[in-house]
N, C-alpha and C positions, 0 to 999 in steps of 0.2 A: 504494500500498499504507499503511495507516495506520501512525504512528510509535509506537515503543515509547515508553509513559507509566513512567518510572523515577520512585521514590518513595525520600525519604532513606534513607541508611546505617544511620542508628539510629532508624530507623521501628519502632514499635511494632507488632506482628501477633498478633492471638489471636483467641480466643472470650471468649463472655460465657454466662454460667449461673446460676440462683439456688437457694440450699438446697432451699428445697420442693419446685420441679418437679424435682431430680433425685435427692435423697439418699435416700429411703426412710427405714427404718430409724426410723419415726415415735414409736416409746417405746422402744428401746435405751439402753442405758448411759446410765440416768438421764435421759434429752431430756424437757424438760415440755411441755405441750400447748398450741399455736399456737393462731391464732384459726383459721386454714385447715387444722387436724386438725379444728376443731369445723364450719366452715363446710360443708366439703367432704362431710361426713356428713349436712348436713340435706337433706331429700329436696327435690327440684327444685333443688338450688344448681349443680350441674355438668352437665354433659352424661354422660346414663345413670348417673349416681351416680359418676363417677368419682372416686380421691382421689389421694393424695401416698403414702399409708401405704407404698409399695413403689416408687413412681416408676419410675426407671429404676435403683434399687439400687446409685448411686453411693457410695453410703456404704461398701459391702464391696467395690467394684468401682473404685473410684479408681486404684490403682496400673495396671489396665488401661488406663482411661480416660486417664491420665497419659502411658502408654505410646503411646496414639493419637496425643497431641497432639505426641508428641516426633515421630513418624511423617508427622507434614503438615508439621513445620519451626516451629511456632508459639514466638514467646517470649516468649509472656506468657499469663495466664490469669486471668479475672475471674471470682469464685467469690463468694457471700456466706455470712456466717454465721449458721446458725441461733440468733437470741438465747435459744431455751430449751436450746439444748443446753449454752450456758454458763451459765446463770440459768434455771433452769427454773421459776419464778415470774416473772422480771422482773427482781428484787432478792435481795440477799441473799447467800445460801452457793452460792459457784463449784464449778461440776461439774466434777470434775479430768476422767473421761472424754469428757467434751467437748472440753475445750482439746486431750485427748491424739489426738482423730480431728483437728483443724485441724494439729495440729502434727505429723502424720503425712503429711496433704496436702500441708503447705507445704514441708517437708521435701523429698519427694518430687519436687514440682516444682521446687526448685533443685539438686536433683542430676541432672536432666534438662533443665537452663539453659533453666527457663520460669520468667518474673517473676510470680509474685503479686501479685494486684491484689483487696483483699479489700474487699468491701461490707459494712457494718454492718446494713443494713437492706433488704430486697427482701418486704416485705408482711407477714412472718410474726410479727406483735405477739404476745407472751407472752398466752397468754388471761387469766391472772390478772391483768396491769395492764386489758386490757378490762372485767374486771369492776371494776375499780375506777374506771372511765372511760374508756380506751384512750387514743386521738389527744385526743379534743376536751377531756381535762383537761390541764392545763397542767403538773403532777404526773410527766407520762409522757415531758414535756422532759427533767427531771431524771434520771429512771430510765434513760431514755437515753447522756444525759451519764455516768454510773455504769457503765454498760455498756460504752461507749467507752473509759473510762480503763482497765479491767479487761483490754481485746483490745490497747490500746496497749502497756502492762507488760511482756503476755505474750509478743507477737508483733511489736514494733517492731524489733527487734533482727536480725528476717529480714525482714520485708516493709518494702516501701517505699512501696509506693501503695496510698493507702486512699481510699476511697469511703464517705462517712456514709451517704448512703440512694439508692434508687434509686426515680425518679420520684416524689416526696412527690404531685403532682396526681393521680396516679392513686390512692394511699392515701386520698388526702380526698376525690375526687369519685366515683370506683368503689364507694368501701368507704362513702361515707357519705352520698354523694348518689342516687345511680341505683340503689346495693345491688346492683350484679352481683359486685361481690369482698365477701371479707371484712373486717368483719364484718358486712355485709348492711343498713346503716343508711340509710333514707331520710328525710333531715333538713337542712334548709340551715343552721341554724344549728350543728349538729355538723360539716358540712362547712367552713366558714367556721374554726371554731375549732383542728377538725384540722389544716386548711392551716398556721395561722398557728403551732400547737404542734410542727407538723413541721418547719417553716422554723426556731422557735427553737432544738428539737435538734440540727437542722444545725449550727448554729454552735455551741451548747454542747458538741457533740462532735468538732468540728474543734478547737477550744480542749483538750479534754481529750484527744486524739491528741497532739497536739502536746506539752502539758506531761506526758505519760508517756512520751514518745520517749525512746528511747538514742541517736539520731541523727538527722540531716537526713530527713525524709521529703517525699512528695508529697502534699497531701490535698485532695480536690476532692468534686464532689457527680455524680450524674447524671440529668439530666432529659431527659423524655420532649417534643421541641420539634416543630411543626408549622410550616411557612411557611403563612401563611393568603391565599387569593387571592380577589377577588370574583368570583364567578359572572357578572355583565353589566358592563359598561361604563356603571356610571351611581353617581352621586353616593350612592345608599343603598345599594348593594350596598358600594361602598367603603368606608361608616363601619360598615356589619355586619362586614365583614373585619377592621378597626382594632379593633371591639367584640371580636370573634372573639380575637382575637390578644393582645389585653390579658387576656382569660380565660384562653387555654391557656399562651402561654408569659409576658408579663410578670408575671404573677401571681406567678409564683417570680424570675424574670431580675431582676426590679427590685430587691426586698429583699435580693436575696442579693449582686447587684454595683453596683446603688446604695444602698442602703442605706435602700429606700422602697418603700411599696406603691403602685402607678399610682393618681394620682388619678380616674379614671375607675371604677377599683374601689372606691374610699372613695365615690363618688358613687354608684354602683350597688348596693353591697351593705355600704356601712358599719354600719347597724343590725343586722347580723348577723355582724359580728366580734368577738370576742372582747376582752376588755379587755387593749390592748397595755401594756406597763408602759415605763418612760422609758428603760430600757437596751436593749430588746428589738431595735430596726431595728441597733443597732450590734454585738450580739452574731451576729444572722441573717447580717449584712455581713462576717463575720470573712472576711481576705483569703484567698484560695483559691491554691492553686498550678496548679490546673488548673479548668476545665469540662468536664464530660462532656456529651455529645450523646447521647441516643437517638433514632435517624430511621428513619422505616418509610415515610412517605407524608405528603402533604399535605393541606390542607382546603382545601376550596374554598366559600363559603356567599353565601347572598342574604337580603337584609331580608325579613322576616316578620312583622308586625305582629299576629301570632295569637299568637305565642309568648310568653309573659311574661316579664317583666323583660329577658332578651337580645333579645327581636325578630329573629332569625335563624335560618335552617336550612340544613345542609348539603346540597349537592348534590354527585350524583355525574355528572361528565362523560359523555357517551354515548361521544365518540372516542378513549376511553383503554383502557388494559389492567389486569386486576383480578387481585390473588392470590385466596384462600379468604377475605380478611379485609379488605383495602384495596386503594386504588387506586396502580399502580406507576407513580410519577414522578421517575425518577432526578434531574431538575434542581433539585429540589426541595430536594436534599442541600446542593448547592452553593449555592444563593440562600440555605436557612437560618445554611448558616457564616459566608458574606460579611457577613450583616446582624446576625449575632451578634458578628464581631469589629469590624463599624463601629462599632454601637451601644453596646458594653458594652468591647469590649478586654480581655476576659481576658488574663491572664499565657501559658495554652498551651488549645488547645481537643484533646480528644482525643474522637474517635467511639467510643462506649463500647458499642451497640448499633447494629446495622444488618443484617435479615436479611426472609426471605420464607416464607410457608408455602404450598407448591403440593403438589400430590399427586404422590406419588412412592410408588415401592415398588420390591423386589429382583426382578428378571426372573428366567428363567430358567436363566442363566450365570451368576447370583450378582451381575451388577452393578446400582446404582442410578444411571439413568442421568436425571440431573435437570437438563437443559438448562434450564430455565427458572429455576432460581435460578442458575445459572453466569451467564447472561446479566443475572439483576439484579444480582447483587454485581460484576459487571463494568462495568456501566454506571453503577453509583452512584460505585464506583471512579474510573470517568475523569471524573465529574462531580468528586468530589474533588481530583481532579489539579490542576484550575484553581484551587484556592483556594490552592496554592503559588504560583502565579504573581502573585498578590494580596499575597502577603507575610504570611498568615495564618500562626502557629504553628501547625499541628495536627502532633498528636507520635504519633498510633497510629490504628488501625483493630481494632476487634471485632465478627468478626461473631456474631450472634443464630441459632443457637445452636450448639455442637459437637454434642450428641446431640439426637435428637427425644425430648420429655419431655413432662412433664404441663404442659400451657398452659392453668390457672388455670380459669375457668369452663367451657371448651371442653375440660377432658380431654385425651384423649388423641386426639381427630378432628383435631388440627392439627400439623402437621410443620414444624419449621424448622432442623433438624439439617444440618450436614454431614457426619452418621453416621448412616446409618439404624438404629432398634433395635426388633428384631422384640417387641414390647410382652408377647408370651406367655413366649417364652424368654430375653427379654433380650440375647440375641445382636447384636452391633455390628458392622455392615458401613459401611464408608467409602464414601460417594456417591464421582459425577462432580465435583459441585462441592467436595469435600473435595479431592481431587486436583487439581483447579484451582488450588483455593487454594494448596496446597501448592507447585506449580509458579511462582504468583504471588512468593511467599514469598522462595522459592529463587532467583530470578531478580531480586526488588528490583523487580519491575512486569511490565508486559505489554505486548503489542499487541493492541489490541481486534480482536473480529472477531466474526461472527454465530454463535451457537449455539440460538437460537429465535426466530421469527418469529411472534407473535400473527398470526392469522386475523380478521377482523371479521367480524359476521353476516351480511355481504353477500356473503363472499367475499373483501375485499378486505385485502391484507397491511397490518400496521400495526406499528409499535415497538413494542419492549415493555417 
């Protein structure tokens, strides 16, 4: 029989969410317009033209949602603040009604013994700032610093945990290179400028949060990181994997934790970088209390000289299992966290997102039997358990996400939630994965078991 996997008594167990994906109330109580309010309404940008105008109406149903969190035993909840609720134009006059909403949210969380984890930015830049240049403009970093100061002054008496940015490389790459996300730009120079200014804004915000704090805070950033593996055991693919790791992971890790860009990045894309001022790298590497890691999958790459500049392409292993979006590869979460610890030694590591989108729905008897999600979460937590034995200071784990919600360009087509949401009625139904997670939190761990077994194309059973 498998052994019980126990987690530390003070471990942070929670879920994560972002404002545009759940709040709705897109034009209520003085909220300004964000780039996602604009982008989602442009033809062809999102699945079936879906928008976050209503989303899952968390703005009006937050008390119900916090009640669900309490019933699941969560001791923390990560949310993002919509910049345009606080500063409708990104700068200038503070919108009191916006602060009021987050006051109600934070106070209700605390009343239910749930630690709020506040993320300042999760993709939704004010449109007014976009029209002045957006993230490719250095001035946006200073606007973000001012926004951080407002939030710190108002919320630091109650909020201990702060995250400056969620996945800045996604904002830069998908928003400015592939154009799949708002603002929908496809330009390498804009991408590199956005990357640098996002990182600069992180450092400025971290300093502003601490400067305005009324007590000691925990300040960090959440990065999407993937371990990268060569497709074949050859020098060319190993070099390609190192190159992709540099682009995907070290482009943010090195500046934030080492105070410098990878030399390989400067060699590859140096001419496309914006002007880097003398103190920029010192600001970007402002010491963190924790590093947030978002993990969903791994990358497997091979050398391809036909691909401009990076000379590689990704490969999807045929002997693996897949969600609706990515390969399911639990071992990668331990490989990644151990690598970060060995190479960078951050003070603490916080697993700030992990989850999976798989088809699920409410059955005739009112249950949502999402066994694939339970298997995914269990297998990833089992891998994470291994990192404690290596002495890694892992402090918490957040499932993405509490609720099914708006999944950016994919609209409402993909479900990540522990709670099923009927997108027509907005009724919430806790899935079996939610009850499983509740039991893990209650028991402080779990005994691994089999919930779901994937069947291969040839009828052979394979690990999930």
